[in-house]
N, CA, C, O and the ligand as a Tripos MOL2 file, in Angstrom:
@<TRIPOS>MOLECULE
protein
  261   259    66     0     0
PROTEIN
NO_CHARGES

@<TRIPOS>ATOM
      1 N          24.9180  117.6490   93.8220 N.3       1 MET1
      2 CA         24.5670  118.2270   92.4850 C.3       1 MET1
      3 C          24.1730  119.6720   92.5450 C.2       1 MET1
      4 O          23.4300  120.0630   93.4460 O.2       1 MET1
      5 N          24.6230  120.4570   91.6550 N.am      2 LYS2
      6 CA         24.2770  121.8050   91.6640 C.3       2 LYS2
      7 C          22.9080  121.9710   90.9250 C.2       2 LYS2
      8 O          22.7050  121.4200   89.8430 O.2       2 LYS2
      9 N          21.9900  122.7400   91.5420 N.am      3 LYS3
     10 CA         20.6850  122.9360   90.8680 C.3       3 LYS3
     11 C          20.6920  124.2700   90.1790 C.2       3 LYS3
     12 O          20.8690  125.3150   90.8060 O.2       3 LYS3
     13 N          20.4950  124.2250   88.8640 N.am      4 GLU4
     14 CA         20.5850  125.4540   88.1120 C.3       4 GLU4
     15 C          19.3870  125.5520   87.1350 C.2       4 GLU4
     16 O          18.9810  124.5690   86.5140 O.2       4 GLU4
     17 N          18.8970  126.6630   87.0400 N.am      5 ARG5
     18 CA         17.7700  126.8390   86.0730 C.3       5 ARG5
     19 C          18.3950  127.1470   84.6750 C.2       5 ARG5
     20 O          19.2320  128.0330   84.5000 O.2       5 ARG5
     21 N          17.9440  126.3910   83.7730 N.am      6 ILE6
     22 CA         18.4040  126.6220   82.4150 C.3       6 ILE6
     23 C          17.5310  127.5600   81.6150 C.2       6 ILE6
     24 O          16.5650  127.0760   81.0250 O.2       6 ILE6
     25 N          17.7480  128.6950   81.5470 N.am      7 ALA7
     26 CA         16.9130  129.7110   80.7850 C.3       7 ALA7
     27 C          17.1390  129.7080   79.3480 C.2       7 ALA7
     28 O          16.2230  129.9030   78.5480 O.2       7 ALA7
     29 N          18.3490  129.4910   79.0070 N.am      8 ILE8
     30 CA         18.7200  129.6600   77.5440 C.3       8 ILE8
     31 C          18.6050  128.3360   76.8890 C.2       8 ILE8
     32 O          19.0910  127.3500   77.4420 O.2       8 ILE8
     33 N          17.9920  128.2440   75.7430 N.am      9 PRO9
     34 CA         18.0050  126.9760   74.9990 C.3       9 PRO9
     35 C          19.3800  126.6030   74.6410 C.2       9 PRO9
     36 O          20.2450  127.4670   74.5020 O.2       9 PRO9
     37 N          19.6350  125.2470   74.4730 N.am     10 LYS10
     38 CA         20.9190  124.7430   74.1810 C.3      10 LYS10
     39 C          21.6510  125.6560   73.1290 C.2      10 LYS10
     40 O          21.1850  125.8550   72.0070 O.2      10 LYS10
     41 N          22.7600  126.1600   73.5500 N.am     11 PRO11
     42 CA         23.4730  127.0940   72.6170 C.3      11 PRO11
     43 C          24.0710  126.2500   71.5460 C.2      11 PRO11
     44 O          24.5120  125.1130   71.7090 O.2      11 PRO11
     45 N          24.0380  126.9470   70.3980 N.am     12 ARG12
     46 CA         24.6320  126.2710   69.2070 C.3      12 ARG12
     47 C          26.1110  126.5740   69.2120 C.2      12 ARG12
     48 O          26.5430  127.7260   69.1930 O.2      12 ARG12
     49 N          26.8710  125.4920   69.2380 N.am     13 SER13
     50 CA         28.2970  125.6830   69.1780 C.3      13 SER13
     51 C          28.7820  125.4560   67.7320 C.2      13 SER13
     52 O          28.2030  124.6680   66.9850 O.2      13 SER13
     53 N          29.7570  126.1000   67.3990 N.am     14 SER14
     54 CA         30.3360  125.9650   66.1280 C.3      14 SER14
     55 C          31.8020  126.4190   66.0970 C.2      14 SER14
     56 O          32.3220  127.0640   67.0070 O.2      14 SER14
     57 N          32.4160  126.0350   64.9930 N.am     15 PHE15
     58 CA         33.7840  126.4420   64.7590 C.3      15 PHE15
     59 C          33.7620  127.5350   63.7690 C.2      15 PHE15
     60 O          33.1220  127.4260   62.7230 O.2      15 PHE15
     61 N          34.4260  128.5530   64.0620 N.am     16 LEU16
     62 CA         34.4310  129.7050   63.1330 C.3      16 LEU16
     63 C          35.8500  129.8960   62.5830 C.2      16 LEU16
     64 O          36.8340  129.6970   63.2960 O.2      16 LEU16
     65 N          35.9390  130.2830   61.3060 N.am     17 VAL17
     66 CA         37.2830  130.6790   60.7990 C.3      17 VAL17
     67 C          37.3330  132.1570   60.9450 C.2      17 VAL17
     68 O          36.5400  132.8830   60.3460 O.2      17 VAL17
     69 N          38.2510  132.6030   61.7290 N.am     18 VAL18
     70 CA         38.3410  133.9940   61.9440 C.3      18 VAL18
     71 C          39.6760  134.6190   61.5330 C.2      18 VAL18
     72 O          40.7440  134.1210   61.8860 O.2      18 VAL18
     73 N          39.5990  135.6360   60.8360 N.am     19 LYS19
     74 CA         40.7680  136.2510   60.3510 C.3      19 LYS19
     75 C          41.2620  137.4180   61.2660 C.2      19 LYS19
     76 O          40.5030  138.3050   61.6570 O.2      19 LYS19
     77 N          42.6040  137.3520   61.5820 N.am     20 CYS20
     78 CA         43.1000  138.3650   62.4580 C.3      20 CYS20
     79 C          43.1290  139.7570   61.7260 C.2      20 CYS20
     80 O          43.6390  139.8540   60.6100 O.2      20 CYS20
     81 N          42.6150  140.7490   62.3270 N.am     21 PRO21
     82 CA         42.5720  142.1200   61.7430 C.3      21 PRO21
     83 C          43.9890  142.7480   61.5280 C.2      21 PRO21
     84 O          44.2050  143.6560   60.7260 O.2      21 PRO21
     85 N          44.8510  142.2150   62.2640 N.am     22 LYS22
     86 CA         46.1380  142.8200   62.1840 C.3      22 LYS22
     87 C          47.1930  142.1820   61.1540 C.2      22 LYS22
     88 O          47.9070  142.8360   60.3950 O.2      22 LYS22
     89 N          47.1620  140.9110   61.2600 N.am     23 CYS23
     90 CA         48.2150  140.2460   60.3150 C.3      23 CYS23
     91 C          47.5310  139.3340   59.2160 C.2      23 CYS23
     92 O          48.1950  138.7160   58.3840 O.2      23 CYS23
     93 N          46.2180  139.3030   59.2770 N.am     24 GLU24
     94 CA         45.4520  138.5490   58.3200 C.3      24 GLU24
     95 C          45.5730  137.0050   58.3830 C.2      24 GLU24
     96 O          45.2020  136.2770   57.4630 O.2      24 GLU24
     97 N          46.1020  136.5780   59.4990 N.am     25 ASN25
     98 CA         46.2550  135.1060   59.7120 C.3      25 ASN25
     99 C          44.8250  134.5240   59.8550 C.2      25 ASN25
    100 O          43.9910  135.1610   60.4980 O.2      25 ASN25
    101 N          44.5110  133.3470   59.2860 N.am     26 GLU26
    102 CA         43.2260  132.7460   59.4590 C.3      26 GLU26
    103 C          43.3860  131.5830   60.4110 C.2      26 GLU26
    104 O          44.3010  130.7630   60.3290 O.2      26 GLU26
    105 N          42.3700  131.5720   61.3780 N.am     27 GLN27
    106 CA         42.5140  130.6690   62.4650 C.3      27 GLN27
    107 C          41.1180  130.2160   62.8370 C.2      27 GLN27
    108 O          40.1610  130.9860   62.7530 O.2      27 GLN27
    109 N          40.9990  128.8930   63.2720 N.am     28 VAL28
    110 CA         39.7190  128.3700   63.5920 C.3      28 VAL28
    111 C          39.5070  128.6200   65.1240 C.2      28 VAL28
    112 O          40.3740  128.2900   65.9330 O.2      28 VAL28
    113 N          38.3380  129.2070   65.4990 N.am     29 VAL29
    114 CA         38.0130  129.5020   66.8520 C.3      29 VAL29
    115 C          36.7200  128.7770   67.2400 C.2      29 VAL29
    116 O          35.7420  128.8290   66.4940 O.2      29 VAL29
    117 N          36.7020  128.1240   68.3560 N.am     30 TYR30
    118 CA         35.5330  127.4840   68.7510 C.3      30 TYR30
    119 C          34.6030  128.4100   69.4960 C.2      30 TYR30
    120 O          35.0160  129.0320   70.4740 O.2      30 TYR30
    121 N          33.3580  128.5230   69.0660 N.am     31 SER31
    122 CA         32.5060  129.5510   69.5250 C.3      31 SER31
    123 C          32.0840  129.4090   71.0010 C.2      31 SER31
    124 O          31.6230  130.3840   71.5950 O.2      31 SER31
    125 N          32.2310  128.2310   71.5950 N.am     32 MET32
    126 CA         32.0040  127.9880   72.9270 C.3      32 MET32
    127 C          33.1310  127.9610   73.8480 C.2      32 MET32
    128 O          33.0080  127.4900   74.9780 O.2      32 MET32
    129 N          34.2370  128.4520   73.4110 N.am     33 SER33
    130 CA         35.4850  128.4650   74.1480 C.3      33 SER33
    131 C          35.3150  129.2140   75.5190 C.2      33 SER33
    132 O          34.5800  130.1980   75.6060 O.2      33 SER33
    133 N          35.9390  128.7720   76.4660 N.am     34 ASN34
    134 CA         35.8890  129.4160   77.7750 C.3      34 ASN34
    135 C          37.0440  130.3840   78.0450 C.2      34 ASN34
    136 O          37.2130  130.9040   79.1480 O.2      34 ASN34
    137 N          37.8210  130.5960   76.9970 N.am     35 SER35
    138 CA         38.9670  131.4840   77.2810 C.3      35 SER35
    139 C          39.1690  132.4470   75.9930 C.2      35 SER35
    140 O          38.6350  132.2530   74.9000 O.2      35 SER35
    141 N          39.9080  133.3610   76.2690 N.am     36 ALA36
    142 CA         40.1830  134.2210   75.0650 C.3      36 ALA36
    143 C          41.0240  133.5370   74.0410 C.2      36 ALA36
    144 O          41.7520  132.5970   74.3600 O.2      36 ALA36
    145 N          40.9510  133.9500   72.9060 N.am     37 VAL37
    146 CA         41.8090  133.3480   71.7860 C.3      37 VAL37
    147 C          42.6590  134.3850   71.2410 C.2      37 VAL37
    148 O          42.1820  135.4750   70.9230 O.2      37 VAL37
    149 N          43.9730  134.0980   71.1040 N.am     38 ASN38
    150 CA         44.8610  135.0570   70.5200 C.3      38 ASN38
    151 C          45.4000  134.5180   69.1410 C.2      38 ASN38
    152 O          45.4990  133.3170   68.8890 O.2      38 ASN38
    153 N          45.7110  135.4570   68.3420 N.am     39 CYS39
    154 CA         46.3020  135.0570   67.0290 C.3      39 CYS39
    155 C          47.6070  134.3320   67.2460 C.2      39 CYS39
    156 O          48.4500  134.7220   68.0540 O.2      39 CYS39
    157 N          47.7360  133.2640   66.4940 N.am     40 LYS40
    158 CA         49.0250  132.4690   66.6920 C.3      40 LYS40
    159 C          50.1920  133.1680   66.1280 C.2      40 LYS40
    160 O          51.3150  132.8890   66.5490 O.2      40 LYS40
    161 N          50.0250  134.0270   65.2340 N.am     41 ILE41
    162 CA         51.1290  134.7530   64.6230 C.3      41 ILE41
    163 C          51.5840  136.0080   65.3700 C.2      41 ILE41
    164 O          52.7580  136.1320   65.7170 O.2      41 ILE41
    165 N          50.6710  136.9230   65.6130 N.am     42 CYS42
    166 CA         50.9530  138.1880   66.1530 C.3      42 CYS42
    167 C          50.4630  138.3530   67.5720 C.2      42 CYS42
    168 O          50.7890  139.3620   68.1970 O.2      42 CYS42
    169 N          49.7120  137.4370   68.1090 N.am     43 GLU43
    170 CA         49.1500  137.3950   69.4890 C.3      43 GLU43
    171 C          48.1210  138.5040   69.7510 C.2      43 GLU43
    172 O          47.7970  138.8170   70.8960 O.2      43 GLU43
    173 N          47.6230  139.0810   68.6650 N.am     44 THR44
    174 CA         46.4670  139.9040   68.8980 C.3      44 THR44
    175 C          45.3190  139.1360   69.3820 C.2      44 THR44
    176 O          45.1750  137.9870   68.9640 O.2      44 THR44
    177 N          44.4260  139.6690   70.2710 N.am     45 GLN45
    178 CA         43.3080  138.9200   70.7990 C.3      45 GLN45
    179 C          42.2790  138.9270   69.6730 C.2      45 GLN45
    180 O          41.8550  140.0080   69.2630 O.2      45 GLN45
    181 N          41.8490  137.7600   69.1470 N.am     46 ILE46
    182 CA         40.7890  137.7320   68.1210 C.3      46 ILE46
    183 C          39.4220  137.3280   68.6700 C.2      46 ILE46
    184 O          38.3980  137.5030   68.0100 O.2      46 ILE46
    185 N          39.4250  136.7760   69.9100 N.am     47 ALA47
    186 CA         38.1110  136.4660   70.5030 C.3      47 ALA47
    187 C          38.2800  136.5610   72.0530 C.2      47 ALA47
    188 O          39.2690  136.0880   72.6140 O.2      47 ALA47
    189 N          37.3120  137.1670   72.6920 N.am     48 GLU48
    190 CA         37.3330  137.1780   74.1000 C.3      48 GLU48
    191 C          36.2380  136.4160   74.7020 C.2      48 GLU48
    192 O          35.1820  136.2820   74.0840 O.2      48 GLU48
    193 N          36.4150  135.8990   75.8780 N.am     49 ASN49
    194 CA         35.3980  135.0440   76.6270 C.3      49 ASN49
    195 C          34.2900  135.9730   77.1250 C.2      49 ASN49
    196 O          34.5470  137.0040   77.7450 O.2      49 ASN49
    197 N          33.0610  135.5750   76.8350 N.am     50 SER50
    198 CA         31.8920  136.4000   77.2470 C.3      50 SER50
    199 C          30.8160  135.4610   77.8940 C.2      50 SER50
    200 O          29.7920  135.1630   77.2800 O.2      50 SER50
    201 N          31.0580  135.0570   79.0130 N.am     51 GLY51
    202 CA         30.0790  134.2460   79.7570 C.3      51 GLY51
    203 C          29.7410  132.9050   79.0110 C.2      51 GLY51
    204 O          28.5720  132.6430   78.7280 O.2      51 GLY51
    205 N          30.6620  132.1520   78.7310 N.am     52 GLY52
    206 CA         30.4280  130.8430   78.0690 C.3      52 GLY52
    207 C          30.4320  130.7610   76.6230 C.2      52 GLY52
    208 O          30.3110  129.6900   76.0290 O.2      52 GLY52
    209 N          30.5740  131.9260   76.0250 N.am     53 LYS53
    210 CA         30.7490  131.9150   74.5130 C.3      53 LYS53
    211 C          31.7860  132.9820   74.2280 C.2      53 LYS53
    212 O          32.1730  133.7430   75.1150 O.2      53 LYS53
    213 N          32.2090  133.0300   73.0470 N.am     54 VAL54
    214 CA         33.2380  133.9890   72.7690 C.3      54 VAL54
    215 C          32.6980  135.1500   71.8550 C.2      54 VAL54
    216 O          31.8580  135.0070   70.9670 O.2      54 VAL54
    217 N          33.2940  136.2780   72.2040 N.am     55 ASN55
    218 CA         33.0130  137.4720   71.3890 C.3      55 ASN55
    219 C          34.0580  137.6070   70.3640 C.2      55 ASN55
    220 O          35.2070  137.8730   70.7180 O.2      55 ASN55
    221 N          33.7380  137.4340   69.0300 N.am     56 ILE56
    222 CA         34.7560  137.5000   68.0950 C.3      56 ILE56
    223 C          35.1970  138.8920   67.7630 C.2      56 ILE56
    224 O          34.3810  139.7620   67.4580 O.2      56 ILE56
    225 N          36.5180  139.1050   67.8230 N.am     57 GLN57
    226 CA         37.0120  140.4380   67.6020 C.3      57 GLN57
    227 C          37.6180  140.6390   66.2690 C.2      57 GLN57
    228 O          37.8480  141.7510   65.7940 O.2      57 GLN57
    229 N          37.8740  139.4810   65.6690 N.am     58 GLY58
    230 CA         38.4470  139.5260   64.2390 C.3      58 GLY58
    231 C          37.3430  139.4950   63.1880 C.2      58 GLY58
    232 O          36.1970  139.8450   63.4700 O.2      58 GLY58
    233 N          37.6830  139.0900   62.0210 N.am     59 ILE59
    234 CA         36.7750  138.9820   60.9520 C.3      59 ILE59
    235 C          36.2910  137.5230   60.7570 C.2      59 ILE59
    236 O          37.1170  136.6460   60.5040 O.2      59 ILE59
    237 N          35.0020  137.2510   60.8670 N.am     60 ILE60
    238 CA         34.5450  135.8650   60.6540 C.3      60 ILE60
    239 C          34.3330  135.5840   59.1730 C.2      60 ILE60
    240 O          33.4890  136.1740   58.4980 O.2      60 ILE60
    241 N          35.1290  134.6700   58.7270 N.am     61 LEU61
    242 CA         35.1180  134.4110   57.3020 C.3      61 LEU61
    243 C          33.9570  133.3320   56.9560 C.2      61 LEU61
    244 O          33.1950  133.4550   55.9970 O.2      61 LEU61
    245 N          33.9370  132.3450   57.8060 N.am     62 ARG62
    246 CA         32.9350  131.2650   57.5370 C.3      62 ARG62
    247 C          32.7440  130.4170   58.7910 C.2      62 ARG62
    248 O          33.5410  130.4990   59.7260 O.2      62 ARG62
    249 N          31.7440  129.6460   58.8090 N.am     63 ARG63
    250 CA         31.4950  128.7030   59.9040 C.3      63 ARG63
    251 C          31.7490  127.2450   59.3900 C.2      63 ARG63
    252 O          31.4140  126.8640   58.2680 O.2      63 ARG63
    253 N          32.3520  126.5030   60.2910 N.am     64 LEU64
    254 CA         32.4950  125.0750   60.0700 C.3      64 LEU64
    255 C          31.5230  124.2340   60.9180 C.2      64 LEU64
    256 O          31.6350  124.1700   62.1420 O.2      64 LEU64
    257 N          30.6370  123.6390   60.2780 N.am     65 ASP65
    258 CA         29.6560  122.8640   61.1200 C.3      65 ASP65
    259 C          29.9570  121.4190   61.0680 C.2      65 ASP65
    260 O          29.2610  120.6200   61.6950 O.2      65 ASP65
    261 ZN         47.5650  138.1850   63.8240 Zn       66 ZN66
@<TRIPOS>BOND
     1     1     2 1
     2     2     3 1
     3     3     4 2
     4     3     5 am
     5     5     6 1
     6     6     7 1
     7     7     8 2
     8     7     9 am
     9     9    10 1
    10    10    11 1
    11    11    12 2
    12    11    13 am
    13    13    14 1
    14    14    15 1
    15    15    16 2
    16    15    17 am
    17    17    18 1
    18    18    19 1
    19    19    20 2
    20    19    21 am
    21    21    22 1
    22    22    23 1
    23    23    24 2
    24    23    25 am
    25    25    26 1
    26    26    27 1
    27    27    28 2
    28    27    29 am
    29    29    30 1
    30    30    31 1
    31    31    32 2
    32    31    33 am
    33    33    34 1
    34    34    35 1
    35    35    36 2
    36    35    37 am
    37    37    38 1
    38    38    39 1
    39    39    40 2
    40    39    41 am
    41    41    42 1
    42    42    43 1
    43    43    44 2
    44    43    45 am
    45    45    46 1
    46    46    47 1
    47    47    48 2
    48    47    49 am
    49    49    50 1
    50    50    51 1
    51    51    52 2
    52    51    53 am
    53    53    54 1
    54    54    55 1
    55    55    56 2
    56    55    57 am
    57    57    58 1
    58    58    59 1
    59    59    60 2
    60    59    61 am
    61    61    62 1
    62    62    63 1
    63    63    64 2
    64    63    65 am
    65    65    66 1
    66    66    67 1
    67    67    68 2
    68    67    69 am
    69    69    70 1
    70    70    71 1
    71    71    72 2
    72    71    73 am
    73    73    74 1
    74    74    75 1
    75    75    76 2
    76    75    77 am
    77    77    78 1
    78    78    79 1
    79    79    80 2
    80    79    81 am
    81    81    82 1
    82    82    83 1
    83    83    84 2
    84    83    85 am
    85    85    86 1
    86    86    87 1
    87    87    88 2
    88    87    89 am
    89    89    90 1
    90    90    91 1
    91    91    92 2
    92    91    93 am
    93    93    94 1
    94    94    95 1
    95    95    96 2
    96    95    97 am
    97    97    98 1
    98    98    99 1
    99    99   100 2
   100    99   101 am
   101   101   102 1
   102   102   103 1
   103   103   104 2
   104   103   105 am
   105   105   106 1
   106   106   107 1
   107   107   108 2
   108   107   109 am
   109   109   110 1
   110   110   111 1
   111   111   112 2
   112   111   113 am
   113   113   114 1
   114   114   115 1
   115   115   116 2
   116   115   117 am
   117   117   118 1
   118   118   119 1
   119   119   120 2
   120   119   121 am
   121   121   122 1
   122   122   123 1
   123   123   124 2
   124   123   125 am
   125   125   126 1
   126   126   127 1
   127   127   128 2
   128   127   129 am
   129   129   130 1
   130   130   131 1
   131   131   132 2
   132   131   133 am
   133   133   134 1
   134   134   135 1
   135   135   136 2
   136   135   137 am
   137   137   138 1
   138   138   139 1
   139   139   140 2
   140   139   141 am
   141   141   142 1
   142   142   143 1
   143   143   144 2
   144   143   145 am
   145   145   146 1
   146   146   147 1
   147   147   148 2
   148   147   149 am
   149   149   150 1
   150   150   151 1
   151   151   152 2
   152   151   153 am
   153   153   154 1
   154   154   155 1
   155   155   156 2
   156   155   157 am
   157   157   158 1
   158   158   159 1
   159   159   160 2
   160   159   161 am
   161   161   162 1
   162   162   163 1
   163   163   164 2
   164   163   165 am
   165   165   166 1
   166   166   167 1
   167   167   168 2
   168   167   169 am
   169   169   170 1
   170   170   171 1
   171   171   172 2
   172   171   173 am
   173   173   174 1
   174   174   175 1
   175   175   176 2
   176   175   177 am
   177   177   178 1
   178   178   179 1
   179   179   180 2
   180   179   181 am
   181   181   182 1
   182   182   183 1
   183   183   184 2
   184   183   185 am
   185   185   186 1
   186   186   187 1
   187   187   188 2
   188   187   189 am
   189   189   190 1
   190   190   191 1
   191   191   192 2
   192   191   193 am
   193   193   194 1
   194   194   195 1
   195   195   196 2
   196   195   197 am
   197   197   198 1
   198   198   199 1
   199   199   200 2
   200   199   201 am
   201   201   202 1
   202   202   203 1
   203   203   204 2
   204   203   205 am
   205   205   206 1
   206   206   207 1
   207   207   208 2
   208   207   209 am
   209   209   210 1
   210   210   211 1
   211   211   212 2
   212   211   213 am
   213   213   214 1
   214   214   215 1
   215   215   216 2
   216   215   217 am
   217   217   218 1
   218   218   219 1
   219   219   220 2
   220   219   221 am
   221   221   222 1
   222   222   223 1
   223   223   224 2
   224   223   225 am
   225   225   226 1
   226   226   227 1
   227   227   228 2
   228   227   229 am
   229   229   230 1
   230   230   231 1
   231   231   232 2
   232   231   233 am
   233   233   234 1
   234   234   235 1
   235   235   236 2
   236   235   237 am
   237   237   238 1
   238   238   239 1
   239   239   240 2
   240   239   241 am
   241   241   242 1
   242   242   243 1
   243   243   244 2
   244   243   245 am
   245   245   246 1
   246   246   247 1
   247   247   248 2
   248   247   249 am
   249   249   250 1
   250   250   251 1
   251   251   252 2
   252   251   253 am
   253   253   254 1
   254   254   255 1
   255   255   256 2
   256   255   257 am
   257   257   258 1
   258   258   259 1
   259   259   260 2
@<TRIPOS>SUBSTRUCTURE
     1 MET1         2 RESIDUE 1 A MET
     2 LYS2         6 RESIDUE 1 A LYS
     3 LYS3        10 RESIDUE 1 A LYS
     4 GLU4        14 RESIDUE 1 A GLU
     5 ARG5        18 RESIDUE 1 A ARG
     6 ILE6        22 RESIDUE 1 A ILE
     7 ALA7        26 RESIDUE 1 A ALA
     8 ILE8        30 RESIDUE 1 A ILE
     9 PRO9        34 RESIDUE 1 A PRO
    10 LYS10       38 RESIDUE 1 A LYS
    11 PRO11       42 RESIDUE 1 A PRO
    12 ARG12       46 RESIDUE 1 A ARG
    13 SER13       50 RESIDUE 1 A SER
    14 SER14       54 RESIDUE 1 A SER
    15 PHE15       58 RESIDUE 1 A PHE
    16 LEU16       62 RESIDUE 1 A LEU
    17 VAL17       66 RESIDUE 1 A VAL
    18 VAL18       70 RESIDUE 1 A VAL
    19 LYS19       74 RESIDUE 1 A LYS
    20 CYS20       78 RESIDUE 1 A CYS
    21 PRO21       82 RESIDUE 1 A PRO
    22 LYS22       86 RESIDUE 1 A LYS
    23 CYS23       90 RESIDUE 1 A CYS
    24 GLU24       94 RESIDUE 1 A GLU
    25 ASN25       98 RESIDUE 1 A ASN
    26 GLU26      102 RESIDUE 1 A GLU
    27 GLN27      106 RESIDUE 1 A GLN
    28 VAL28      110 RESIDUE 1 A VAL
    29 VAL29      114 RESIDUE 1 A VAL
    30 TYR30      118 RESIDUE 1 A TYR
    31 SER31      122 RESIDUE 1 A SER
    32 MET32      126 RESIDUE 1 A MET
    33 SER33      130 RESIDUE 1 A SER
    34 ASN34      134 RESIDUE 1 A ASN
    35 SER35      138 RESIDUE 1 A SER
    36 ALA36      142 RESIDUE 1 A ALA
    37 VAL37      146 RESIDUE 1 A VAL
    38 ASN38      150 RESIDUE 1 A ASN
    39 CYS39      154 RESIDUE 1 A CYS
    40 LYS40      158 RESIDUE 1 A LYS
    41 ILE41      162 RESIDUE 1 A ILE
    42 CYS42      166 RESIDUE 1 A CYS
    43 GLU43      170 RESIDUE 1 A GLU
    44 THR44      174 RESIDUE 1 A THR
    45 GLN45      178 RESIDUE 1 A GLN
    46 ILE46      182 RESIDUE 1 A ILE
    47 ALA47      186 RESIDUE 1 A ALA
    48 GLU48      190 RESIDUE 1 A GLU
    49 ASN49      194 RESIDUE 1 A ASN
    50 SER50      198 RESIDUE 1 A SER
    51 GLY51      202 RESIDUE 1 A GLY
    52 GLY52      206 RESIDUE 1 A GLY
    53 LYS53      210 RESIDUE 1 A LYS
    54 VAL54      214 RESIDUE 1 A VAL
    55 ASN55      218 RESIDUE 1 A ASN
    56 ILE56      222 RESIDUE 1 A ILE
    57 GLN57      226 RESIDUE 1 A GLN
    58 GLY58      230 RESIDUE 1 A GLY
    59 ILE59      234 RESIDUE 1 A ILE
    60 ILE60      238 RESIDUE 1 A ILE
    61 LEU61      242 RESIDUE 1 A LEU
    62 ARG62      246 RESIDUE 1 A ARG
    63 ARG63      250 RESIDUE 1 A ARG
    64 LEU64      254 RESIDUE 1 A LEU
    65 ASP65      258 RESIDUE 1 A ASP
    66 ZN66       261 GROUP 0 **** ****
Protein backbone atom coordinates (compact mmCIF):
# COMPACT_ATOMS: atom_id res chain seq x y z
CA MET A 1 0.00 0.00 0.00
CA LYS A 2 1.19 3.45 -0.85
CA LYS A 3 1.52 5.79 2.07
CA GLU A 4 0.40 9.28 1.23
CA ARG A 5 -0.31 12.31 3.26
CA ILE A 6 -3.59 13.82 2.44
CA ALA A 7 -3.18 17.53 2.82
CA ILE A 8 -6.19 18.65 0.89
CA PRO A 9 -9.68 18.07 2.23
CA LYS A 10 -11.82 15.84 0.10
CA PRO A 11 -12.22 17.71 -3.14
CA ARG A 12 -15.68 18.49 -4.26
CA SER A 13 -16.39 16.88 -7.52
CA SER A 14 -19.09 18.11 -9.75
CA PHE A 15 -20.33 18.11 -13.27
CA LEU A 16 -20.13 21.39 -15.07
CA VAL A 17 -21.96 22.49 -18.16
CA VAL A 18 -19.31 24.19 -20.23
CA LYS A 19 -19.84 26.16 -23.36
CA CYS A 20 -17.23 25.96 -26.06
CA PRO A 21 -15.88 29.48 -26.72
CA LYS A 22 -15.46 28.73 -30.39
CA CYS A 23 -18.62 26.99 -31.60
CA GLU A 24 -20.90 27.52 -28.55
CA ASN A 25 -21.58 23.83 -28.13
CA GLU A 26 -22.67 23.01 -24.58
CA GLN A 27 -21.08 19.99 -23.03
CA VAL A 28 -20.96 18.39 -19.60
CA VAL A 29 -17.46 18.18 -18.10
CA TYR A 30 -16.61 16.29 -14.94
CA SER A 31 -14.53 18.54 -12.69
CA MET A 32 -12.33 15.69 -11.43
CA SER A 33 -11.52 14.33 -14.83
CA ASN A 34 -7.99 13.07 -15.27
CA SER A 35 -7.69 14.05 -18.86
CA ALA A 36 -8.21 17.01 -21.07
CA VAL A 37 -11.65 17.49 -22.55
CA ASN A 38 -12.22 18.57 -26.10
CA CYS A 39 -15.34 19.98 -27.65
CA LYS A 40 -17.26 17.23 -29.43
CA ILE A 41 -18.08 19.48 -32.33
CA CYS A 42 -14.96 21.49 -33.18
CA GLU A 43 -12.39 19.71 -30.97
CA THR A 44 -11.26 22.88 -29.24
CA GLN A 45 -9.88 22.03 -25.80
CA ILE A 46 -12.44 23.23 -23.27
CA ALA A 47 -10.76 21.78 -20.17
CA GLU A 48 -7.22 20.75 -19.37
CA ASN A 49 -6.02 18.38 -16.69
CA SER A 50 -4.42 20.13 -13.77
CA GLY A 51 -3.25 17.68 -11.13
CA GLY A 52 -6.39 15.68 -10.51
CA LYS A 53 -8.88 18.33 -11.43
CA VAL A 54 -9.63 20.18 -14.58
CA ASN A 55 -8.98 23.74 -15.55
CA ILE A 56 -12.00 24.89 -17.48
CA GLN A 57 -11.09 26.88 -20.54
CA GLY A 58 -14.55 27.35 -21.89
CA ILE A 59 -17.47 29.20 -20.31
CA ILE A 60 -19.04 27.54 -17.25
CA LEU A 61 -22.78 27.90 -17.57
CA ARG A 62 -23.90 25.97 -14.53
CA ARG A 63 -23.12 23.15 -12.17
CA LEU A 64 -24.94 19.86 -12.00
CA ASP A 65 -24.86 18.43 -8.50
ZN1 LIG B 1 -16.58 23.76 -30.10
